[in-house]
N, C-alpha and C positions, 0 to 999 in steps of 0.2 A: 503494500499500499504506499510506497514511497514515490509512486508517479504523481507529478503536478501538472497540471492541465490549467491553461490560462484560456479564458473565454473572451473573446473579443468580437463585436458586431455580430452576436448570435442571438437569433429571436427567441422568445419564450417557446415558441411551438417547435423549433428546431432542437432545443434542448431537452424538451420533453420526449421527441422522438427519439433522441440518442439515448437519454436514461432508459425509455421502455425498450430499446432494443437489447441494452446492457442487461436489464433485468430478466428478459427472455431468456438471452443466454445462459445465464445462472440457472433458471428454474429448469431449463431443458435438461441439464445434467440430472437435476432430481427427478424430473418425469420419467427418464430413462433407466431408472434404477429397477432391477428385477423384485417384485414383491415377494417371489418364491426363494430369493437367495436367502441362504443359511450362513450366518455370521457365527465365528468363533467367540469365545469369552473376550480374547483379547482384542478382536476386531471391535466389539461392542463397547469395550472400557475405552478404547482410544476414541471413539465417535462421540462417547458421551463426556469424555473428560473425566474419569473417574477410575478408581483403582480396580484391578480384576476382582479382587475380594468384595468389593463393593457391588459388582455386578452378581458374583455368585450369591450374596446375602439377597439381592431382589429376587432372585431365582427362589430361593429358599423360602421366603416369605410370602410367594405368589404374586410378585407385582409383575414378573417378567417371565411368561411361559418359555420353556426351553424343552429341546428334544435331546435325549441322550442317545448317541449312536456308538455302540461300543463303549471305549473309554472316554470319549469326546463329547462335550455338550455344544449344542448349536442352538441359536435363537434365528427365527425367521425375521426377516426384515420387516414383514407386515405387522408381526406380533410386536416389535420394537417400536414400530411408528405408532401402533394404538396405544401403547404403554405411555408414550410420549404426549399422546393428544389428552389422556386423563387429566381432569382438573387437580387431583390431589397430588401433591408434591411427594416424589419417591425419598427424596432425601431427608426431609424434615416432617415426619410423621410423628403426631402426638398421639 
């Protein structure tokens, strides 16, 4: 985010068009995600920005559904998205 852009003689409409295109490109990446993709505990922890132990605790408490295949544990992307949409906070439950 160290890019500096100076705008001169740009109309409001042109600026909005440019911003809209930028936002569409960013959301295009999210829309191309496979809903059936299975994520490992490590991938989920990196995506959420928490420790792997925290992800394990979310699974044990039932906040995050997981599937065990052999000795490995996977979380479906769809289940992760649903857990993040819930109103209750996963981190600070009283």
